[in-house]
RODO-2510 file (C-alpha; in nm, 4 decimals, decimal comma):
residues 520
     n   res          X          Y          Z
     1     m     8,5162    -1,9367     5,2926
     2     t     8,6318    -1,7672     4,9704
     3     n     8,6660    -1,9437     4,6363
     4     d     9,0443    -1,9394     4,6774
     5     d     9,0163    -2,0952     5,0229
     6     e     8,7782    -2,3575     4,8878
     7     n     9,0191    -2,4416     4,6055
     8     v     9,3074    -2,4853     4,8494
     9     f     9,0850    -2,7092     5,0590
    10     a     8,9897    -2,9108     4,7503
    11     v     9,3521    -2,9535     4,6470
    12     e     9,4527    -3,0703     4,9954
    13     q     9,1601    -3,3109     5,0078
    14     h     9,2577    -3,4488     4,6677
    15     k     9,6165    -3,4978     4,7808
    16     e     9,4905    -3,7033     5,0763
    17     l     9,2650    -3,9085     4,8512
    18     s     9,5563    -3,9654     4,6117
    19     r     9,7810    -4,0725     4,8998
    20     r     9,5255    -4,3276     5,0169
    21     r     9,4833    -4,4544     4,6604
    22     f     9,8597    -4,4999     4,6299
    23     l     9,8751    -4,6923     4,9568
    24     t     9,6002    -4,9288     4,8417
    25     g     9,7366    -4,9802     4,4892
    26     t     9,6892    -4,8030     4,1586
    27     v     9,4075    -5,0280     4,0335
    28     r     9,0847    -5,0241     4,2330
    29     t     8,9165    -5,3447     4,3330
    30     l     8,5405    -5,3663     4,2932
    31     g     8,5019    -5,3665     4,6703
    32     a     8,7023    -5,0456     4,7009
    33     a     8,5020    -4,8840     4,4204
    34     l     8,1736    -4,9770     4,5881
    35     a     8,2999    -4,8325     4,9169
    36     s     8,4484    -4,5044     4,7968
    37     a     8,3866    -4,2491     4,5227
    38     g     8,7430    -4,1153     4,5452
    39     i     8,7864    -3,7508     4,4444
    40     y     8,4122    -3,7231     4,3787
    41     e     8,3580    -3,7308     4,7547
    42     l     8,4690    -3,3663     4,7467
    43     i     8,1520    -3,2609     4,5678
    44     d     7,9263    -3,2585     4,8736
    45     t     8,1808    -3,0474     5,0626
    46     l     8,2272    -2,7957     4,7794
    47     v     7,8702    -2,7147     4,6774
    48     q     7,5277    -2,7036     4,8313
    49     p     7,2575    -2,8871     4,6351
    50     p     7,0331    -2,6465     4,4451
    51     e     6,6829    -2,5885     4,5750
    52     r     6,4380    -2,8390     4,4308
    53     v     6,0606    -2,8668     4,4202
    54     a     5,9340    -3,1343     4,6569
    55     f     5,7932    -3,4555     4,5101
    56     a     5,4320    -3,4947     4,6185
    57     a     5,3421    -3,8321     4,7669
    58     t     5,0358    -3,8419     4,5410
    59     q     5,2384    -3,7550     4,2313
    60     p     5,2465    -4,0453     3,9834
    61     w     5,5809    -4,2026     3,9077
    62     p     5,6836    -4,1675     3,5445
    63     l     5,6690    -4,4824     3,3339
    64     e     5,9755    -4,3483     3,1529
    65     q     6,2962    -4,4474     3,3315
    66     y     6,5030    -4,1796     3,1585
    67     i     6,2919    -3,8909     3,2914
    68     i     6,3896    -3,7622     3,6335
    69     q     6,1131    -3,5606     3,7978
    70     n     6,1235    -3,2032     3,9306
    71     v     6,4386    -3,0927     3,7492
    72     r     6,4727    -2,7222     3,8199
    73     v     6,4640    -2,4771     3,5293
    74     i     6,6361    -2,1427     3,5836
    75     k     6,6775    -1,8239     3,3851
    76     d     7,0357    -1,7586     3,2766
    77     n     7,1564    -1,4134     3,1778
    78     g     7,4335    -1,5546     2,9593
    79     s     7,7030    -1,5593     3,2271
    80     g     7,6265    -1,9076     3,3515
    81     i     7,4669    -1,7584     3,6644
    82     n     7,1026    -1,7783     3,7661
    83     s     6,9433    -1,4363     3,7200
    84     s     6,5899    -1,3003     3,7504
    85     n     6,6722    -1,0899     3,4449
    86     g     6,7863    -1,3897     3,2442
    87     t     6,6158    -1,4870     2,9224
    88     i     6,7592    -1,8325     2,8452
    89     l     6,5983    -2,1290     3,0195
    90     v     6,8464    -2,3843     3,1535
    91     e     6,7846    -2,7173     3,3237
    92     v     6,9778    -2,7808     3,6461
    93     h     7,0664    -3,1504     3,6400
    94     p     7,1647    -3,3655     3,9408
    95     l     7,5142    -3,3061     4,0769
    96     h     7,6142    -3,6747     4,0986
    97     n     7,5959    -3,9104     3,8012
    98     h     7,7125    -4,2737     3,8114
    99     v     7,6905    -4,5440     3,5453
   100     i     7,7651    -4,9079     3,6283
   101     t     7,7955    -5,1605     3,3452
   102     a     7,7900    -5,5380     3,3844
   103     t     7,7536    -5,8753     3,2236
   104     l     7,5135    -6,1293     3,3715
   105     n     7,5903    -6,4006     3,6209
   106     v     7,2655    -6,5857     3,5539
   107     p     7,2123    -6,9175     3,3709
   108     a     7,0344    -6,8817     3,0353
   109     n     6,7203    -7,0713     3,1297
   110     a     6,3672    -6,9599     3,2046
   111     t     6,3679    -7,0500     3,5742
   112     a     6,6930    -6,8651     3,6490
   113     l     6,6019    -6,5585     3,4452
   114     q     6,2555    -6,5244     3,5963
   115     g     6,4012    -6,5640     3,9443
   116     a     6,6580    -6,2955     3,8624
   117     q     6,3804    -6,0746     3,7275
   118     q     6,1889    -6,0984     4,0558
   119     h     6,5024    -6,0435     4,2644
   120     l     6,6150    -5,7329     4,0757
   121     e     6,2658    -5,5830     4,0729
   122     s     6,2377    -5,6367     4,4479
   123     v     6,5599    -5,4407     4,5066
   124     l     6,4481    -5,1628     4,2716
   125     l     6,1108    -5,1349     4,4450
   126     g     6,2927    -5,1116     4,7790
   127     l     6,4912    -4,8147     4,6483
   128     e     6,1732    -4,6511     4,5213
   129     q     6,0122    -4,6840     4,8624
   130     k     6,3000    -4,4868     5,0091
   131     f     6,3868    -4,2341     4,7363
   132     a     6,1624    -4,0190     4,5175
   133     p     6,2573    -4,0084     4,1452
   134     t     6,3992    -3,6560     4,1743
   135     p     6,7458    -3,4976     4,2026
   136     s     6,6891    -3,4628     4,5777
   137     g     6,6085    -3,8333     4,5930
   138     l     6,7402    -4,0728     4,3319
   139     g     6,6936    -4,1360     3,9623
   140     v     6,7437    -4,5018     3,8651
   141     l     6,7582    -4,6280     3,5068
   142     v     6,8271    -4,9867     3,3973
   143     a     6,9236    -5,0297     3,0300
   144     w     6,9864    -5,3534     2,8396
   145     g     7,2472    -5,4154     2,5724
   146     l     7,1965    -5,6296     2,2639
   147     p     7,4145    -5,9096     2,4112
   148     y     7,1405    -5,9655     2,6697
   149     f     6,8766    -6,0135     2,4008
   150     h     7,1024    -6,2237     2,1776
   151     n     7,2394    -6,4501     2,4504
   152     y     6,9536    -6,4780     2,6981
   153     i     6,6535    -6,4290     2,4708
   154     p     6,6405    -6,6121     2,1334
   155     s     6,8180    -6,4276     1,8544
   156     l     6,6514    -6,1754     1,6274
   157     g     6,4539    -6,3279     1,3419
   158     k     6,4301    -6,6789     1,4918
   159     t     6,1405    -6,8562     1,6567
   160     s     6,2037    -7,0922     1,9425
   161     s     6,0212    -7,3275     2,1769
   162     f     6,2061    -7,1308     2,4455
   163     f     5,8955    -6,9054     2,4349
   164     k     5,5400    -6,9810     2,5311
   165     a     5,3126    -7,0708     2,2429
   166     g     5,2016    -6,7706     2,0422
   167     t     5,4892    -6,5403     2,1372
   168     r     5,7859    -6,4562     1,9219
   169     y     6,0938    -6,2470     2,0000
   170     p     6,0947    -6,0327     1,6837
   171     d     5,7349    -5,9266     1,7524
   172     y     5,8506    -5,7556     2,0702
   173     m     6,1742    -5,5806     1,9749
   174     p     6,0968    -5,2286     1,8426
   175     v     6,1406    -5,1821     1,4684
   176     d     6,2801    -4,8553     1,3296
   177     l     6,0184    -4,7927     1,0614
   178     v     6,1966    -4,4965     0,9004
   179     t     6,5326    -4,6692     0,8572
   180     s     6,3711    -4,9980     0,7556
   181     k     6,1922    -4,8207     0,4702
   182     l     6,5100    -4,6413     0,3610
   183     e     6,7246    -4,9561     0,3649
   184     g     6,4632    -5,1995     0,2333
   185     h     6,4931    -5,4485     0,5211
   186     t     6,4021    -5,4683     0,8888
   187     v     6,6157    -5,2459     1,1101
   188     y     6,5561    -5,2485     1,4845
   189     a     6,5424    -4,9392     1,7044
   190     v     6,8572    -5,0542     1,8854
   191     q     7,1496    -5,1277     1,6549
   192     e     7,5055    -5,2307     1,7335
   193     a     7,7343    -4,9352     1,8025
   194     m     7,9509    -4,8157     1,5148
   195     t     8,2504    -4,5909     1,4628
   196     f     8,2407    -4,2524     1,2911
   197     p     8,4816    -4,0536     1,0692
   198     s     8,6240    -3,8443     1,3555
   199     d     8,6930    -4,1540     1,5677
   200     q     9,0468    -4,1655     1,4273
   201     p     9,2623    -4,2345     1,7357
   202     p     9,5593    -4,0049     1,8041
   203     a     9,9031    -4,1378     1,8893
   204     g     9,8891    -4,3424     2,2086
   205     f     9,5147    -4,4049     2,1866
   206     g     9,3707    -4,7377     2,0832
   207     p     9,0686    -4,7684     1,8541
   208     v     8,7220    -4,7040     1,9946
   209     h     8,6122    -5,0009     2,2042
   210     l     8,2610    -5,1031     2,0962
   211     e     8,1434    -5,2614     2,4190
   212     q     7,9300    -5,5709     2,4713
   213     n     7,7787    -5,5271     2,8169
   214     d     7,4497    -5,6949     2,9073
   215     v     7,3266    -5,4130     3,1276
   216     a     7,3989    -5,0540     3,2300
   217     v     7,2544    -4,8779     3,5348
   218     l     7,2390    -4,4974     3,5566
   219     l     7,2078    -4,3409     3,9033
   220     r     7,1506    -3,9658     3,9445
   221     s     7,1104    -3,7537     4,2579
   222     d     7,2243    -3,4386     4,4345
   223     s     7,3326    -3,6690     4,7183
   224     l     7,6362    -3,8960     4,6898
   225     t     7,5058    -4,0920     4,9898
   226     n     7,1886    -4,1794     4,7991
   227     v     7,3842    -4,2887     4,4917
   228     m     7,6270    -4,5032     4,6903
   229     e     7,3432    -4,6685     4,8831
   230     a     7,1744    -4,7586     4,5550
   231     t     7,5018    -4,8822     4,4058
   232     n     7,5502    -5,1200     4,6951
   233     a     7,1875    -5,2346     4,6895
   234     l     7,2153    -5,3232     4,3212
   235     f     7,5715    -5,4554     4,3073
   236     g     7,6536    -5,5622     4,6612
   237     t     7,6534    -5,9328     4,7423
   238     a     7,4401    -5,9527     5,0583
   239     s     7,1233    -6,1641     5,0334
   240     n     6,9023    -5,8552     5,0145
   241     q     7,1172    -5,7057     4,7373
   242     a     7,1274    -5,7865     4,3650
   243     g     7,5021    -5,8129     4,3108
   244     s     7,4957    -6,1918     4,2696
   245     l     7,3157    -6,1384     3,9368
   246     f     7,5967    -5,9348     3,7809
   247     k     7,9658    -5,9249     3,7001
   248     v     8,0494    -5,5543     3,7094
   249     t     8,2646    -5,4473     3,4148
   250     s     8,2937    -5,0752     3,4894
   251     m     8,1928    -4,7953     3,7241
   252     r     8,1806    -4,4508     3,5646
   253     i     8,1461    -4,1502     3,7927
   254     g     8,1009    -3,7843     3,7175
   255     f     7,9345    -3,4558     3,7981
   256     a     7,7336    -3,1744     3,6456
   257     g     7,6993    -2,8019     3,7073
   258     g     7,7254    -2,6557     4,0531
   259     g     7,7979    -2,3002     3,9350
   260     f     7,4597    -2,1515     3,8434
   261     y     7,4202    -1,9535     4,1638
   262     g     7,7282    -1,7326     4,1580
   263     k     7,9540    -2,0019     4,3025
   264     q     8,2543    -2,1562     4,1316
   265     s     8,1365    -2,4605     3,9366
   266     l     8,2292    -2,8227     3,9914
   267     p     8,4147    -2,8577     3,6553
   268     s     8,6403    -2,5677     3,7486
   269     r     8,6985    -2,6718     4,1088
   270     l     8,7555    -3,0404     4,0488
   271     a     8,9783    -2,9883     3,7439
   272     l     9,1941    -2,7548     3,9528
   273     a     9,1970    -3,0002     4,2443
   274     a     9,3080    -3,2798     4,0101
   275     n     9,5713    -3,0582     3,8425
   276     i     9,4265    -3,1164     3,4934
   277     p     9,6184    -2,9381     3,2119
   278     g     9,4158    -2,6366     3,1041
   279     a     9,2094    -2,6305     3,4266
   280     k     9,3023    -2,2714     3,5106
   281     s     9,1338    -2,1532     3,1892
   282     i     8,7934    -2,3090     3,2627
   283     p     8,5498    -2,0196     3,3272
   284     p     8,4686    -2,0156     3,7004
   285     h     8,0939    -2,0602     3,6497
   286     a     8,1092    -2,3027     3,3552
   287     e     7,8644    -2,5925     3,3674
   288     v     8,1086    -2,8244     3,1858
   289     f     8,4832    -2,8416     3,1173
   290     l     8,4504    -2,6859     2,7712
   291     g     8,2861    -2,3775     2,9154
   292     f     7,9544    -2,3351     2,7368
   293     t     7,6235    -2,4268     2,9028
   294     t     7,4863    -2,7485     2,7538
   295     t     7,1544    -2,8109     2,9324
   296     l     6,9569    -2,5357     2,7591
   297     q     6,5912    -2,6321     2,7642
   298     a     6,5765    -2,5619     2,3891
   299     n     6,8481    -2,8252     2,3355
   300     m     6,6619    -3,0981     2,5254
   301     g     6,3742    -3,3018     2,3853
   302     p     6,0574    -3,1874     2,5682
   303     g     5,8300    -3,4183     2,7648
   304     i     5,8296    -3,7756     2,6326
   305     i     5,9281    -3,6917     2,2739
   306     a     6,2255    -3,9323     2,3012
   307     n     5,9972    -4,2289     2,3720
   308     l     5,9944    -4,5090     2,1176
   309     e     5,6232    -4,4600     2,0486
   310     t     5,5676    -4,0834     2,0792
   311     l     5,6399    -3,9609     1,7257
   312     p     5,4141    -4,1180     1,4597
   313     g     5,5940    -4,3442     1,2150
   314     e     5,9263    -4,3688     1,4033
   315     t     5,8793    -4,7216     1,5430
   316     d     5,6107    -4,9902     1,5657
   317     q     5,5553    -4,9459     1,9401
   318     w     5,2311    -4,7465     1,9151
   319     p     4,9788    -4,8197     2,0509
   320     h     5,0506    -5,1511     2,2266
   321     g     5,4239    -5,2195     2,2001
   322     y     5,5941    -5,4097     2,4810
   323     f     5,8566    -5,1333     2,4979
   324     q     5,6098    -4,8445     2,4966
   325     h     5,7319    -4,5666     2,7310
   326     g     6,0869    -4,6854     2,6673
   327     t     6,3661    -4,5319     2,4606
   328     t     6,7127    -4,6113     2,3280
   329     m     7,0339    -4,5000     2,4972
   330     q     7,3785    -4,4318     2,3610
   331     l     7,6611    -4,4460     2,6158
   332     s     8,0191    -4,3459     2,5438
   333     h     8,3300    -4,2111     2,7135
   334     l     8,5375    -3,9288     2,5655
   335     f     8,8593    -3,7633     2,6720
   336     e     8,8627    -3,3824     2,6416
   337     d     9,1869    -3,2004     2,5554
   338     l     9,1452    -2,8852     2,7652
   339     a     9,5005    -2,7642     2,7045
   340     t     9,4342    -2,7458     2,3296
   341     w     9,0796    -2,6105     2,3723
   342     y     9,1955    -2,3190     2,5859
   343     g     9,5409    -2,2964     2,4265
   344     q     9,6971    -2,2826     2,0844
   345     g     9,4210    -2,4816     1,9138
   346     f     9,1449    -2,2309     2,0016
   347     p     9,3324    -1,9376     2,1565
   348     t     9,0467    -1,6837     2,1724
   349     y     8,6932    -1,6829     2,3014
   350     a     8,5728    -1,6085     1,9474
   351     d     8,7523    -1,9210     1,8209
   352     r     8,5736    -2,1323     2,0791
   353     v     8,2328    -1,9808     1,9996
   354     q     8,2843    -2,0604     1,6305
   355     a     8,3844    -2,4183     1,7112
   356     m     8,1086    -2,4846     1,9643
   357     l     7,8164    -2,3156     1,7882
   358     q     7,8748    -2,1790     1,4378
   359     p     8,1021    -1,9363     1,2486
   360     g     8,0082    -1,5702     1,2256
   361     l     7,8701    -1,5186     1,5768
   362     s     7,9905    -1,2253     1,7895
   363     p     7,8501    -1,2576     2,1428
   364     a     7,9873    -1,0491     2,4265
   365     p     8,3245    -1,1946     2,5310
   366     g     8,2903    -1,4449     2,8110
   367     t     7,9239    -1,5290     2,7487
   368     l     7,8727    -1,8918     2,8525
   369     t     7,5033    -1,9484     2,7809
   370     l     7,4105    -1,8894     2,4176
   371     n     7,0892    -1,9643     2,2317
   372     p     7,1179    -2,2673     1,9995
   373     p     7,1919    -2,1737     1,6374
   374     g     6,9012    -2,3635     1,4814
   375     q     7,0775    -2,3961     1,1474
   376     s     6,9517    -2,5762     0,8391
   377     e     7,1814    -2,7939     0,6303
   378     a     7,1959    -2,5108     0,3731
   379     n     7,3084    -2,2704     0,6486
   380     v     7,5872    -2,5092     0,7500
   381     v     7,7038    -2,5447     0,3890
   382     q     7,6946    -2,1676     0,3439
   383     g     7,9089    -2,1266     0,6568
   384     v     8,1642    -2,3750     0,5224
   385     n     8,1783    -2,1868     0,1909
   386     q     8,2256    -1,8536     0,3681
   387     y     8,4401    -1,9457     0,6697
   388     h     8,5831    -2,2879     0,5689
   389     a     8,4528    -2,4161     0,9049
   390     y     8,1403    -2,5345     1,0816
   391     g     8,0333    -2,5401     1,4452
   392     h     7,9508    -2,8350     1,6693
   393     t     7,5887    -2,7621     1,7657
   394     g     7,5146    -2,5894     1,4369
   395     s     7,6167    -2,8941     1,2349
   396     m     7,3805    -3,1218     1,4290
   397     a     7,0767    -2,8922     1,4309
   398     p     6,9533    -3,0019     1,0843
   399     v     6,9124    -3,3657     1,1922
   400     d     6,8245    -3,3649     1,5645
   401     s     6,4874    -3,1899     1,5397
   402     t     6,1420    -3,2221     1,3865
   403     t     6,1412    -3,1108     1,0231
   404     a     5,7726    -3,0148     1,0151
   405     p     5,4928    -2,9392     1,2648
   406     t     5,4179    -3,2738     1,4296
   407     t     5,1347    -3,3972     1,6476
   408     s     5,2452    -3,6836     1,8701
   409     n     5,0531    -4,0044     1,9260
   410     y     4,9518    -3,8498     2,2592
   411     g     4,8056    -3,5373     2,0948
   412     v     5,0922    -3,3012     2,1791
   413     d     5,1862    -3,0516     1,9081
   414     y     5,5568    -3,0047     1,8392
   415     p     5,6550    -2,7135     1,6108
   416     t     5,9186    -2,7455     1,3411
   417     g     6,2647    -2,7472     1,4933
   418     t     6,1685    -2,9196     1,8210
   419     t     6,4688    -3,1118     1,9537
   420     i     6,4090    -3,4883     1,9749
   421     p     6,7008    -3,6394     2,1750
   422     v     6,7445    -3,5901     2,5496
   423     r     7,1022    -3,5515     2,6710
   424     g     7,2277    -3,6847     3,0026
   425     d     7,6038    -3,6342     2,9687
   426     f     7,8308    -3,5357     3,2554
   427     n     8,1964    -3,4530     3,3096
   428     t     8,4401    -3,6924     3,4739
   429     l     8,7972    -3,7280     3,5921
   430     d     8,7908    -4,1042     3,5254
   431     n     9,0759    -4,2395     3,3143
   432     p     8,8689    -4,3818     3,1548
   433     f     8,6602    -4,5391     3,4364
   434     h     8,6493    -4,5167     3,8156
   435     y     8,6643    -4,8977     3,8172
   436     t     8,7175    -5,1505     3,5399
   437     s     8,7308    -5,5293     3,5489
   438     d     8,9820    -5,5136     3,2621
   439     p     9,2440    -5,2479     3,3486
   440     t     9,4786    -5,3503     3,0668
   441     g     9,2158    -5,3720     2,7950
   442     n     9,0580    -5,0442     2,9005
   443     r     9,3938    -4,8668     2,9447
   444     y     9,3076    -4,7776     3,3033
   445     s     9,5150    -4,5176     3,4864
   446     s     9,4775    -4,3788     3,8375
   447     k     9,5929    -4,0387     3,7045
   448     p     9,2862    -3,8135     3,6613
   449     a     9,1967    -3,7005     3,3104
   450     a     8,9366    -3,4556     3,1809
   451     g     8,6555    -3,6376     3,0088
   452     m     8,2860    -3,6882     2,9584
   453     h     8,0523    -3,9820     2,9946
   454     f     7,8078    -3,9063     2,7157
   455     l     7,4505    -4,0330     2,7277
   456     m     7,1801    -3,9566     2,4745
   457     f     6,8220    -4,0844     2,4675
   458     q     6,6253    -4,0959     2,1414
   459     p     6,3488    -4,3063     1,9789
   460     t     6,5974    -4,4963     1,7608
   461     i     6,9732    -4,5364     1,7496
   462     a     6,9531    -4,4354     1,3817
   463     i     6,8727    -4,0820     1,5028
   464     f     7,1889    -4,0809     1,7163
   465     n     7,3898    -4,2111     1,4201
   466     r     7,2593    -3,9310     1,1971
   467     v     7,3394    -3,6702     1,4614
   468     r     7,6878    -3,8124     1,5171
   469     l     7,7589    -3,8235     1,1414
   470     a     7,6430    -3,4614     1,1074
   471     m     7,8882    -3,3703     1,3839
   472     d     8,1544    -3,5012     1,1436
   473     g     8,0110    -3,3076     0,8492
   474     h     7,8347    -3,6070     0,6908
   475     y     7,4729    -3,5729     0,5796
   476     s     7,2539    -3,8111     0,3823
   477     d     7,3148    -3,6289     0,0528
   478     q     7,6553    -3,4651     0,0955
   479     t     7,9766    -3,4448     0,2971
   480     l     8,1214    -3,1107     0,4023
   481     s     8,4662    -3,0267     0,2662
   482     v     8,6275    -3,0134     0,6114
   483     a     8,8393    -3,2976     0,7490
   484     p     8,6490    -3,4507     1,0446
   485     r     8,9340    -3,4009     1,2927
   486     s     9,0279    -3,0552     1,1693
   487     p     9,0165    -2,7633     1,4169
   488     h     8,7591    -2,6218     1,1721
   489     a     8,5257    -2,9219     1,2285
   490     g     8,3522    -2,8056     1,5434
   491     i     8,5080    -2,9425     1,8615
   492     n     8,6128    -3,2774     1,7126
   493     s     8,9859    -3,2093     1,7388
   494     v     8,9707    -3,1924     2,1203
   495     l     8,7472    -3,4997     2,1722
   496     f     8,8711    -3,8597     2,1713
   497     t     8,6099    -4,1331     2,2122
   498     t     8,7394    -4,4436     2,3897
   499     h     8,4244    -4,6552     2,4450
   500     r     8,0741    -4,6740     2,2969
   501     q     7,7663    -4,8979     2,3252
   502     n     7,3943    -4,8727     2,2488
   503     y     7,1167    -4,9915     2,4819
   504     m     6,7430    -5,0495     2,5054
   505     v     6,5761    -4,8649     2,7948
   506     p     6,2423    -5,0338     2,8762
   507     s     5,9644    -4,8658     3,0695
   508     r     5,9607    -4,9011     3,4472
   509     l     5,7119    -5,1863     3,3965
   510     h     5,9684    -5,3996     3,2111
   511     r     6,3018    -5,2702     3,3443
   512     s     6,4003    -5,5975     3,5151
   513     f     6,5156    -5,8636     3,2672
   514     p     6,2761    -5,7603     2,9874
   515     l     6,0889    -6,0408     2,8086
   516     a     6,2009    -6,3003     3,0638
   517     e     5,8407    -6,3364     3,1858
   518     f     5,7478    -6,4947     2,8512
   519     l     6,0053    -6,7736     2,8741
   520     t     5,8934    -7,1272     2,9495
***
C-alpha cells in the first residue's frame, strides 16, 4: 500500500468514525470514552510499532514512575529518518499516550483512604504482572495534585492529630531549597500552576484554566489495546477495577512519531485524515505537527537527573526523603495554529528554523532534526539586538541545564549544559480533550483540532516556571525587548494554552495515595 493509498484509507476510516460519533451525540459519555479511542484507533492500522529491546524478566523495575524502560535510541541524518549514517541521537517514544485526570470519590478519613490505597495498588500490581514497563508493554504513572494533599492530607504548615504521633505533613512534602533561599521563605517543590506573559488568549479563547484535579494517570505504549485495558482497569467500575475511587474529569489522548523509518509519520497522516488546516504542509516524516524533531537525546534529561533528590541542593529529599525517586510534573494542553505556522506567519523554512531554534542558522532546507543551539543568556540577547527576534529552544537553553560541572548525589558526573527536565509531550486532535466531565466549562468540541498535551518532569516546578518564563523572553535579571506573542518571540504566536496544572509524582513505592499510610 502506498502512502497515498494509506491516506485515502485513513480519511475513509475517519469519516466512518465521525459518522458514528454524530449518531451517538457530539459529547462523549465516560462510558463511550472508556470503550473507544475514536480517530486514534487508526494508529495501529497506519504504522507498525518500532522494534524494541526485550525487557528481561530479571531486570529490576525502576523506582521512578516517569522513566519508561528500553526506549529505543536511533541515529537521525537530519531528515527525520533513521539512518546508519546519522549523527544525531533521537529517542523513539511510545506511539500511544493517554492522560486521565480525576477528582477523588473517597471519604477524607484514614480508614477510607488506606482502603483506597490498598485497592489502587492491587490494580496497579495486576497491570505490572501483565505488562513490562516498556513501550512494547505499558508505562504507568500516577501523579497527585495539590488538592489531594490539601483536602485529604492536613494542609501545609499545620500539625494535626489526623497523623500518628511523631509525624508531620510538612516534614514529608519536598522543599525547593533553591527557591526558598531566593525568596526568604519555605517554597515547596510542587507549587500551584501560574500563568505566563504569552498566555494572553486570542479572540474566542477563554483564559488559561488552572486546573484542580486530585490525580492524573499517564499511560504509554506502542499498543492501544494495552492502554485501553489499563484505562478500564483503573477507571472501570467492576469490583476488580479501581474506578469507584475516582470521578474522571478528562481523558486526553495523543500520539508521537511513527515516521522515523521512512514511513509517513502519524502527525502528518492523522492531521490529513482529520482535515486540519495546514495539514498538507506538515513534512511527511515529521515527528510532531510543527515539523522539527523534539525528542533529541541531548534535549532530554539523562538518567534520573529529574528526580527530586538527584542534584545536590535542589530539594531536601536526599538522602531519606519520603518522595525520593519521585519528581514533579507539569501538565498542560495547547492548541497549535498550523495554518499560520506553515502560512503567512512563517512562510519559509528559514523563518520556521529561526522561530523554533534561534536566528542566524542556515541548515539545508527541509532538515527536520537539528542539534540544540545551547545558547547562553548573552547569546540570546545578542540575537535580539542583531535580528530583533529569538528562537524557542534557544531562549530556554540558558535556564534548563546545569550551569557548572555537577556530581549527583549518586556519584554521576554531569557536565555543564546537561539538560535537567525530561519531556513527555505528544500531539493530539482533542478539542481540547477526548472526554471531559465539563463540556461547557472546557469548551469541548467534537471537531478535531491540532494540539499538544505537554508534560515536563523536573526536580521542582520552579525550574519549569523559569523555563516557561524564558520562553517568553523573561529572565531573572532582564526581559527581552520582544513582545511575548510576537512572531519574533519563538513559536509563541502559534501556541494557545488552554489548561495547566502541576503535580507531584511519587516513586513507585508511594504512588498509591501517598502519605495515607501515616493517617490514624
